[in-house]
C-alpha positions as CSV (number, residue, x, y, z in Angstrom):
1,A,-3.0,99.8,-117.1
2,T,-1.8,102.7,-115.0
3,L,1.8,101.9,-115.9
4,R,1.1,101.8,-119.6
5,K,-0.7,105.1,-119.4
6,V,2.4,106.6,-117.6
7,V,4.7,105.2,-120.4
8,S,2.5,106.7,-123.1
9,G,2.8,110.2,-121.5
10,K,-0.9,110.6,-121.1
11,A,-1.1,110.1,-117.3
12,T,-1.8,113.1,-115.0
13,N,0.7,114.0,-112.3
14,D,-1.5,112.4,-109.7
15,E,-1.8,109.2,-111.7
16,I,2.0,109.2,-112.1
17,A,2.5,109.7,-108.4
18,A,0.1,106.9,-107.6
19,G,1.8,104.5,-110.1
20,V,5.6,105.1,-109.7
21,G,5.9,108.1,-107.4
22,W,7.2,105.9,-104.6
23,I,10.1,104.8,-106.8
24,I,11.1,108.3,-107.5
25,D,10.8,109.3,-103.9
26,A,13.1,106.4,-102.9
27,M,15.6,107.5,-105.5
28,R,15.5,111.0,-104.2
29,D,16.0,109.8,-100.6
30,N,19.0,107.8,-101.7
31,G,20.5,110.8,-103.5
32,H,20.1,109.4,-107.0
33,T,17.9,112.2,-108.3
34,D,16.7,115.7,-107.4
35,V,13.8,116.1,-109.8
36,K,10.8,117.9,-108.6
37,R,7.2,116.7,-109.0
38,G,5.4,118.0,-112.0
39,T,8.5,119.0,-114.0
40,E,9.3,117.5,-117.4
41,K,12.3,115.7,-115.9
42,W,10.1,114.2,-113.3
43,R,7.6,113.0,-115.9
44,A,10.4,111.6,-118.1
45,L,11.9,109.7,-115.2
46,A,8.4,108.4,-114.3
47,R,8.0,107.1,-117.9
48,T,11.3,105.2,-117.6
49,M,10.4,103.8,-114.2
50,A,7.0,102.7,-115.4
51,G,8.6,100.9,-118.4
52,V,10.9,99.1,-116.0
53,Q,8.0,98.1,-113.8
54,L,6.1,96.7,-116.8
55,E,9.1,94.6,-117.7
56,V,9.4,93.4,-114.1
57,F,5.8,92.2,-114.2
58,Q,6.5,90.5,-117.6
59,R,9.5,88.6,-116.2
60,Q,7.5,87.6,-113.1
61,S,4.7,86.3,-115.3
62,E,7.2,84.3,-117.4
63,R,8.7,82.7,-114.3
64,D,5.2,81.9,-113.0
65,H,4.6,80.0,-116.2
66,G,7.8,78.0,-116.0
67,L,9.5,79.9,-118.8
68,E,13.3,80.6,-118.8
69,D,14.3,84.1,-117.8
70,A,14.7,86.4,-120.8
71,L,17.3,89.1,-121.0
72,P,16.2,92.6,-120.0
73,Q,14.8,94.5,-122.9
74,H,14.3,98.0,-121.4
75,P,17.3,100.2,-122.0
76,A,17.4,101.3,-118.4
77,L,18.0,97.7,-117.4
78,A,20.8,97.0,-119.8
79,P,24.2,96.7,-118.1
80,I,26.7,99.5,-118.8
81,K,29.3,98.0,-121.1
82,P,32.1,100.4,-122.1
83,P,33.6,99.7,-125.5
84,E,36.2,97.0,-125.3
85,A,38.7,99.2,-127.0
86,D,38.4,101.8,-124.1
87,P,41.7,101.6,-122.2
88,L,39.9,103.0,-119.1
89,V,37.6,100.0,-118.7
90,A,40.1,98.4,-116.3
91,R,39.5,101.2,-113.9
92,M,35.9,100.2,-113.4
93,L,36.0,98.3,-110.0
94,D,32.4,98.7,-109.0
95,G,28.9,99.7,-110.2
96,E,29.4,103.1,-108.6
97,S,32.6,103.6,-110.6
98,N,30.2,105.0,-113.3
99,Q,29.0,107.8,-111.0
100,S,30.4,111.3,-111.3
101,L,32.1,113.2,-108.5
102,S,29.0,115.3,-107.8
103,E,26.9,112.1,-107.5
104,I,29.3,110.2,-105.2
105,F,29.9,113.3,-103.1
106,K,26.5,112.7,-101.4
107,R,27.7,109.4,-100.0
108,Y,31.1,110.8,-99.2
109,S,29.7,113.8,-97.2
110,G,27.2,111.6,-95.5
111,E,29.9,109.3,-94.2
112,R,32.4,112.0,-93.2
113,K,29.9,114.4,-91.6
114,A,32.2,117.3,-92.4
115,T,31.6,120.9,-91.2
116,P,29.5,123.2,-93.4
117,A,32.7,125.1,-94.4
118,T,34.4,121.9,-95.6
119,T,31.3,120.7,-97.3
120,Q,30.9,124.0,-99.1
121,E,34.5,124.0,-100.3
122,C,34.1,120.5,-101.6
123,E,30.9,121.4,-103.5
124,V,32.6,124.4,-105.1
125,A,35.7,122.4,-106.0
126,I,33.6,119.7,-107.7
127,R,31.5,122.3,-109.5
128,M,34.6,124.0,-110.8
129,F,36.3,120.7,-111.9
130,E,33.2,119.6,-113.8
131,E,32.8,123.0,-115.4
132,H,36.4,122.7,-116.6
133,L,35.8,119.2,-118.0
134,G,32.6,120.4,-119.6
135,Q,30.7,117.4,-118.3
136,S,30.2,115.2,-115.2
137,K,32.7,112.5,-116.0
138,P,32.3,109.0,-114.5
139,L,34.9,108.3,-111.8
140,Y,36.7,105.7,-113.7
141,R,37.2,108.0,-116.7
142,I,38.8,110.8,-114.6
143,T,42.5,110.8,-115.6
144,R,45.7,112.5,-114.3
145,Q,45.7,114.6,-117.4
146,D,42.2,115.9,-116.4
147,V,43.5,117.0,-113.0
148,Q,46.7,118.5,-114.5
149,G,44.6,120.5,-117.0
150,F,42.3,121.7,-114.2
151,K,45.4,122.9,-112.2
152,R,46.5,124.9,-115.2
153,A,43.0,126.4,-115.7
154,L,42.9,127.4,-112.0
155,L,46.0,129.4,-112.4
156,E,44.1,131.5,-115.0
157,T,40.8,131.7,-113.1
158,P,39.8,135.1,-111.9
159,S,38.9,135.2,-108.2
160,H,35.2,135.4,-107.5
161,Y,34.5,134.5,-111.1
162,R,30.9,133.6,-110.6
163,K,30.1,137.1,-109.2
164,R,32.2,138.9,-111.7
165,F,31.0,136.9,-114.7
166,P,27.4,135.8,-113.8
167,G,26.1,132.9,-115.7
168,K,29.5,131.9,-117.1
169,T,31.3,128.6,-116.5
170,L,34.9,128.5,-115.4
171,P,36.4,128.3,-119.0
172,Q,34.1,131.1,-120.2
173,A,35.1,133.3,-117.2
174,I,38.8,132.7,-118.0
175,T,38.2,133.8,-121.6
176,A,36.1,136.8,-120.6
177,N,38.7,137.9,-118.1
178,K,41.5,137.8,-120.7
179,K,39.5,140.1,-122.9
180,R,39.2,142.8,-120.2
181,K,41.4,145.8,-120.6
182,T,42.5,145.2,-117.0
183,P,41.9,141.6,-116.1
184,Y,40.9,140.7,-112.6
185,E,43.5,139.1,-110.3
186,T,43.6,135.3,-110.6
187,L,43.4,132.7,-107.8
188,V,46.5,132.6,-105.6
189,A,48.4,129.3,-105.2
190,R,47.4,128.9,-101.6
191,T,43.7,129.0,-102.4
192,I,44.2,126.6,-105.4
193,N,46.1,124.1,-103.3
194,N,44.3,124.3,-100.0
195,K,40.7,124.9,-101.0
196,I,40.3,123.3,-104.5
197,L,42.9,120.7,-105.4
198,S,43.1,119.3,-101.9
199,R,39.3,118.8,-101.9
200,I,39.4,116.9,-105.2
201,H,42.3,114.9,-104.0
202,A,40.5,113.9,-100.7
203,L,37.3,112.9,-102.5
204,L,39.2,110.7,-105.1
205,E,41.3,109.2,-102.3
206,W,38.1,108.2,-100.5
207,C,37.0,106.6,-103.8
208,V,40.2,104.6,-103.8
209,K,39.7,103.4,-100.2
210,N,36.2,102.4,-101.1
211,D,37.3,100.4,-104.1
212,L,35.6,102.6,-106.7
213,I,38.8,103.4,-108.6
214,P,42.2,101.7,-108.5
215,D,44.3,104.8,-107.9
216,N,44.1,108.6,-107.2
217,P,44.6,110.6,-110.4
218,A,45.0,113.8,-108.3
219,A,47.9,112.4,-106.2
220,K,50.8,114.8,-105.7
221,I,49.3,117.4,-108.0
222,S,49.6,121.0,-106.6
223,V,50.8,124.4,-107.5
224,D,54.5,124.9,-106.7
225,F,55.2,128.3,-105.1
226,V,57.7,129.9,-102.8
227,Q,56.2,130.6,-99.4
228,S,56.7,134.2,-98.5
229,A,58.8,134.8,-95.4
230,E,56.5,137.6,-94.5
231,P,53.2,136.7,-92.6
232,S,50.0,137.4,-94.5
233,R,48.7,139.3,-91.6
234,L,50.4,141.2,-88.8
235,P,49.3,141.9,-85.2
236,F,48.6,145.4,-84.1
237,S,51.4,147.3,-82.4
238,G,50.9,149.3,-79.2
239,D,50.8,152.5,-81.2
240,D,48.2,151.0,-83.5
241,L,46.0,150.1,-80.5
242,K,46.2,153.7,-79.2
243,L,44.8,154.9,-82.5
244,I,42.1,152.2,-82.7
245,F,41.0,152.8,-79.1
246,P,41.5,156.5,-78.4
247,P,40.5,157.9,-75.0
248,A,37.5,159.8,-76.6
249,M,36.0,156.4,-77.5
250,F,35.5,155.6,-73.9
251,Q,34.0,158.9,-72.9
252,K,30.6,157.9,-74.3
253,E,28.5,154.8,-74.4
254,L,30.1,152.1,-76.6
255,G,28.1,150.7,-79.5
256,E,28.2,147.4,-81.3
257,F,31.2,148.4,-83.4
258,E,33.3,149.4,-80.4
259,W,32.3,146.4,-78.3
260,A,33.0,144.1,-81.2
261,M,36.6,145.5,-81.5
262,L,37.2,145.2,-77.7
263,I,35.9,141.7,-77.3
264,S,37.8,140.5,-80.4
265,L,41.0,142.0,-78.9
266,Y,40.5,140.5,-75.5
267,G,38.8,137.3,-76.5
268,G,40.4,136.3,-79.8
269,M,37.2,135.0,-81.4
270,R,36.7,134.7,-85.2
271,A,34.2,137.1,-86.7
272,S,31.7,134.4,-87.3
273,E,32.0,133.2,-83.7
274,L,31.7,136.7,-82.2
275,A,28.7,137.6,-84.3
276,Q,26.8,134.5,-83.1
277,I,27.4,134.8,-79.4
278,K,24.1,134.5,-77.5
279,L,23.5,136.4,-74.3
280,S,22.7,133.1,-72.7
281,S,26.2,131.8,-73.7
282,I,27.8,134.4,-71.5
283,R,27.7,132.5,-68.2
284,H,29.6,131.5,-65.1
285,E,31.7,128.3,-65.1
286,R,33.0,127.5,-61.6
287,G,32.6,131.1,-60.7
288,V,34.4,132.4,-63.8
289,L,32.5,134.5,-66.3
290,V,33.0,132.9,-69.8
291,F,32.0,133.2,-73.4
292,D,30.7,129.8,-74.4
293,I,31.5,129.4,-78.2
294,E,28.8,126.9,-78.9
295,E,27.1,128.0,-82.2
296,K,28.1,126.9,-85.7
297,T,31.8,127.2,-85.9
298,K,34.7,126.5,-88.2
299,N,35.7,123.1,-86.8
300,A,35.3,120.8,-83.8
301,G,38.1,122.6,-82.0
302,S,36.3,125.9,-82.3
303,K,33.7,124.9,-79.7
304,R,35.3,126.1,-76.5
305,I,34.9,128.5,-73.5
306,V,36.9,131.7,-73.3
307,P,37.1,133.5,-69.9
308,V,36.0,137.1,-70.0
309,H,38.9,139.4,-69.4
310,S,38.6,141.8,-66.4
311,E,39.1,144.8,-68.7
312,L,35.8,144.0,-70.5
313,I,34.0,143.8,-67.2
314,R,35.6,147.1,-66.1
315,R,34.4,148.7,-69.4
316,G,30.8,147.7,-68.6
317,L,30.2,144.4,-70.3
318,N,27.8,143.2,-67.6
319,E,25.8,146.4,-67.9
320,R,25.6,146.1,-71.7
321,I,24.3,142.5,-71.3
322,S,21.6,143.6,-68.8
323,E,20.5,146.4,-71.2
324,L,20.2,144.0,-74.1
325,K,18.2,141.5,-72.1
326,A,15.9,144.3,-71.0
327,A,15.4,145.2,-74.6
328,G,14.4,141.6,-75.4
329,E,17.5,140.8,-77.5
330,T,19.0,137.3,-77.6
331,H,22.5,138.0,-79.0
332,L,25.4,140.1,-77.8
333,F,25.5,141.8,-81.3
334,P,21.9,141.8,-82.4
335,K,22.3,144.0,-85.5
336,W,25.5,142.3,-86.7
337,Y,23.9,138.8,-86.2
338,G,20.7,139.9,-87.9
339,D,22.5,141.4,-90.9
340,G,24.6,138.3,-91.3
341,M,21.6,135.9,-91.2
342,K,19.7,138.0,-93.7
343,A,22.7,137.9,-96.0
344,K,22.9,134.1,-95.6
345,Q,19.1,133.7,-96.3
346,A,19.3,135.9,-99.4
347,A,22.3,134.0,-100.8
348,T,21.6,131.1,-103.1
349,E,24.9,130.6,-104.8
350,Y,26.8,128.6,-102.2
351,G,24.1,126.3,-100.7
352,T,25.7,124.9,-97.6
353,A,28.2,127.7,-97.2
354,S,29.8,128.3,-93.8
355,L,28.6,131.3,-91.9
356,N,32.2,132.6,-92.3
357,Q,31.0,133.7,-95.7
358,Y,28.5,136.2,-94.3
359,F,29.4,137.8,-90.9
360,P,32.7,139.3,-92.1
361,R,30.7,141.4,-94.6
362,F,29.6,143.8,-91.9
363,I,31.5,145.0,-88.8
364,P,34.9,143.6,-90.1
365,R,34.4,145.1,-93.5
366,K,33.7,148.5,-92.0
367,F,36.8,148.1,-89.8
368,N,39.0,147.2,-92.8
369,R,37.6,149.6,-95.4
370,D,36.7,152.7,-93.4
371,Y,38.1,152.7,-89.9
372,L,41.7,151.5,-90.4
373,P,42.4,153.6,-93.5
374,K,41.1,156.7,-91.7
375,L,43.7,156.0,-89.0
376,G,46.5,155.5,-91.5
377,I,46.9,151.8,-90.5
378,G,47.6,149.3,-93.2
379,D,50.5,147.0,-94.2
380,R,48.7,143.6,-93.8
381,K,46.7,144.7,-90.8
382,V,43.0,143.9,-90.8
383,W,40.2,142.8,-88.5
384,H,41.7,139.4,-88.2
385,S,44.8,141.1,-86.8
386,L,42.9,141.6,-83.5
387,R,42.8,137.9,-83.2
388,H,46.6,137.7,-84.0
389,T,47.2,140.4,-81.4
390,F,45.3,138.4,-78.8
391,K,47.4,135.2,-79.4
392,T,50.6,137.2,-79.6
393,Q,49.9,138.7,-76.2
394,L,49.2,135.2,-74.7
395,S,52.6,134.1,-76.0
396,R,54.4,137.1,-74.6
397,G,52.7,136.5,-71.3
398,G,54.2,133.1,-71.1
399,V,51.0,131.1,-71.8
400,D,51.8,127.6,-73.1
401,K,51.0,126.6,-76.7
402,A,48.3,124.1,-75.8
403,T,46.3,126.7,-73.8
404,R,46.8,129.3,-76.5
405,D,45.5,127.0,-79.2
406,Y,42.5,126.0,-77.0
407,L,41.6,129.6,-76.3
408,T,41.8,130.5,-80.0
409,G,40.0,127.4,-81.2
410,H,43.0,126.1,-83.2
411,V,42.9,122.3,-83.7
412,D,46.2,120.7,-82.6
413,G,47.1,117.6,-84.5
414,S,49.7,116.4,-82.1
415,A,49.4,113.2,-80.2
416,G,48.9,115.0,-76.9
417,A,46.3,117.4,-78.2
418,V,43.5,115.6,-76.4
419,Y,44.9,116.7,-73.0
420,V,44.3,120.4,-73.7
421,H,40.7,119.8,-72.6
422,D,42.0,119.1,-69.1
423,C,43.0,122.8,-68.8
424,S,40.9,124.1,-65.9
425,V,38.7,127.2,-66.4
426,E,40.7,128.9,-63.6
427,A,44.0,128.2,-65.4
428,M,42.5,129.7,-68.6
429,A,41.2,132.7,-66.7
430,N,44.8,133.3,-65.4
431,A,46.1,132.9,-68.9
432,I,43.6,135.5,-70.2
433,E,44.6,138.0,-67.5
434,K,48.2,137.8,-68.8
435,I,47.0,140.0,-71.7
436,N,47.9,143.6,-70.9
437,F,47.7,146.3,-73.5
438,E,49.4,149.6,-73.0
439,F,46.6,151.7,-74.4
440,S,44.3,150.2,-71.7
441,S,46.6,150.7,-68.7
442,N,47.3,154.3,-69.7
443,Q,43.6,155.1,-69.9
444,Q,43.0,153.5,-66.5
445,K,45.7,155.7,-64.9
446,A,44.3,158.8,-66.5
447,A,40.8,157.9,-65.2
């Protein structure tokens, strides 16, 4: 009686929850729906599930009375049979072949357990692909022509299109951008290949390996472009560092901005790593003071320890840590960390976006937009150049590649990469001390 009332649409939300709520909860737990209780979609799904349950009871009753099983009558129980004339029918290898990319992604991400950054890139790539298609196509119906068309559309897609054209889909944003007197710049080939097409390819390749589709329609599809001989970012020169760190800077107490620049230069951390460092993560390891990079990072190789350069200690790092602890702070850069986390909490567009999306909006942006232009420094030199300068100095100091990669959190794909973890903290501290900047030694002599 309850099920019939649900089917009729006359049941209350509580009656629906009592009758078929457990079914919808199970579907939600398995990633098959995201409907919320009380919504019209939830009530519609409940009516379907109640109808299915009624038919289950009817079939059970027939079997109890010795009757032959009848074919399912409810539409939700009817098997999916594509038209026989459909040439793509042969691509259906499994019941899940009928799921869309966004639907199968939940199983894919659960199996791979990728980093938040990778997960976010996959979600964005899938969303863009389905916006281009205008629908969530079943896996077996995705063709090579679909992916080729997507590539062509990406070449016309304005960067940050969702922010510049709020509420518009990818095709709509392309059209709107073309109508502008001065169109926004479009996505660059590297972004298209590395962050979008590669993610679609990887997901479809996983579908092939799991026998959901017979082949990968995104195989070997990428944007052809000539790699520039010039690096996208340059390290700072000695003259640059003299401008960035003038003697007057050290004649007063250093603030967050100045300390962030110094530690980035002498520690080589990414902005998101630097902003998250806890005071408790600056500790001694076998008698060596280290930064323990242990918070949410870019990849598995990013979790590491970086010995503290003696220049930072000479500049008063220990005293700064003591002052922050006395003030009840938990992080080395409390304002930067707080601003970044507020930005993350306020953002709703990216869902599981990496923290790399938020922390660079503050100190690094001020450095790039205000500080460097004021000093007359440009030509592909930005906040990330501090990290480049760090690694360049390690190389010039004769530090081997494996140690350089470990100290900067770069994942080495070589067969011997695993042995980098055998590098002792003493050896890493010696490597760090190979870094010697002219601006620092000159100031020390003057002092």
